[in-house]
C-alpha positions in Angstrom: -121.6 -34.5 -32.6 -121.9 -38.2 -31.7 -118.8 -39.0 -33.6 -116.8 -36.2 -31.8 -117.9 -37.6 -28.5 -117.0 -41.2 -29.6 -113.5 -40.0 -30.7 -113.0 -38.1 -27.5 -114.0 -41.2 -25.5 -111.6 -43.4 -27.4 -108.8 -40.9 -26.9 -109.4 -41.0 -23.2 -109.2 -44.7 -23.1 -105.9 -44.7 -25.0 -104.6 -42.0 -22.7 -105.7 -43.8 -19.6 -104.2 -47.2 -20.8 -100.9 -45.4 -21.6 -100.8 -44.0 -18.1 -101.6 -47.1 -16.3 -98.9 -49.3 -15.0 -98.4 -52.3 -17.1 -95.7 -54.2 -15.2 -95.7 -57.0 -12.8 -93.6 -58.3 -9.9 -91.6 -60.6 -12.3 -90.8 -57.5 -14.4 -88.6 -56.2 -11.4 -86.7 -59.5 -11.2 -82.9 -58.9 -11.7 -80.2 -56.7 -10.4 -80.6 -52.9 -10.5 -77.6 -50.7 -10.0 -77.8 -46.9 -8.9 -77.3 -44.4 -11.7 -78.2 -41.3 -9.8 -79.5 -40.1 -6.4 -81.0 -36.7 -5.7 -82.5 -35.2 -2.7 -84.8 -32.2 -3.3 -83.5 -32.0 -6.9 -79.9 -31.8 -5.8 -77.4 -34.8 -6.4 -76.5 -36.5 -3.2 -72.8 -36.5 -2.3 -72.5 -40.3 -2.7 -71.4 -42.6 -5.5 -74.7 -44.0 -6.7 -73.0 -47.1 -8.2 -72.8 -48.2 -4.6 -76.6 -48.6 -4.5 -78.0 -52.0 -5.7 -81.4 -53.8 -5.5 -81.9 -57.3 -6.5 -85.4 -58.7 -6.9 -86.4 -62.3 -7.4 -89.1 -64.8 -6.5 -87.8 -65.1 -2.9 -87.8 -61.4 -2.2 -85.3 -58.5 -2.5 -81.8 -57.5 -1.3 -80.5 -53.9 -1.0 -76.9 -52.9 -0.6 -76.4 -49.1 0.2 -73.5 -46.9 1.2 -71.5 -47.5 4.4 -72.1 -51.2 4.0 -75.9 -50.8 4.9 -77.7 -54.0 3.8 -81.5 -55.0 3.8 -83.2 -58.1 2.6 -86.8 -59.3 2.9 -90.1 -59.4 1.1 -91.7 -57.1 -1.4 -95.1 -56.4 -2.9 -95.9 -54.5 -6.0 -99.1 -52.5 -6.2 -98.3 -50.2 -9.0 -97.2 -47.5 -8.8 -96.0 -48.4 -5.3 -93.4 -50.8 -4.2 -93.6 -52.1 -0.6 -90.7 -53.7 1.1 -90.3 -55.3 4.5 -86.8 -55.8 5.7 -86.4 -59.0 7.6 -82.7 -58.8 8.0 -82.6 -56.0 10.5 -84.7 -55.9 13.6 -87.5 -53.7 14.4 -88.1 -52.5 10.8 -91.5 -51.8 9.3 -92.9 -51.9 5.8 -91.4 -49.2 3.5 -93.3 -47.7 0.6 -91.7 -46.0 -2.5 -93.3 -44.7 -5.6 -92.3 -46.1 -8.9 -92.0 -42.9 -11.0 -91.0 -44.6 -14.2 -90.2 -48.2 -15.2 -89.1 -49.9 -18.3 -86.9 -53.0 -19.0 -83.6 -51.4 -18.3 -84.4 -48.3 -16.0 -86.2 -47.9 -12.8 -86.9 -44.6 -11.0 -88.1 -44.5 -7.4 -89.3 -41.6 -5.2 -89.4 -41.7 -1.5 -89.4 -39.4 1.5 -86.2 -39.5 3.7 -86.3 -37.3 6.9 -89.0 -35.2 5.3 -87.1 -34.6 2.0 -88.0 -36.0 -1.3 -85.4 -38.4 -2.7 -85.3 -39.8 -6.2 -83.2 -42.8 -7.1 -82.5 -43.9 -10.7 -81.5 -47.4 -11.3 -80.4 -49.3 -14.5 -79.9 -53.0 -15.3 
C-alpha cells in the first residue's frame, strides 16, 4: 500500500512538472510571424503572415494588419504575457494567455470584443 501511494505521489510530481511553464522571458526573444488567427474557432478573414511580434531585452514590437503598430514593454508571468504599448497614447496593459510554447511556435489566447481569439505564431 505504501509503495502504491509513493508511486502515485511521484507520478503526480512528474505530471505537475510537465504541466508547469518552463520558459523564461529570454525564450521569447526573436521574431514571431503569424501562422493562423481564429476567432471563436473560425479563421479570421486576414492574412496571418501580416502579424508579427518581436521580443528582445528592450521590449516588444507588434505589426498588425492595416498598418497597426505597437511597441513597448512586456512581462512574462507564465502562463500570461503582459504588454504595455508605449507607442500609442492612452493604452493600458494587455494580458494574453500563452496556450503553448516551444522553440519554434507560440500560441496566444486573448479576448477581443468579448470573443475568444487564438493566434498561432512561428519563428
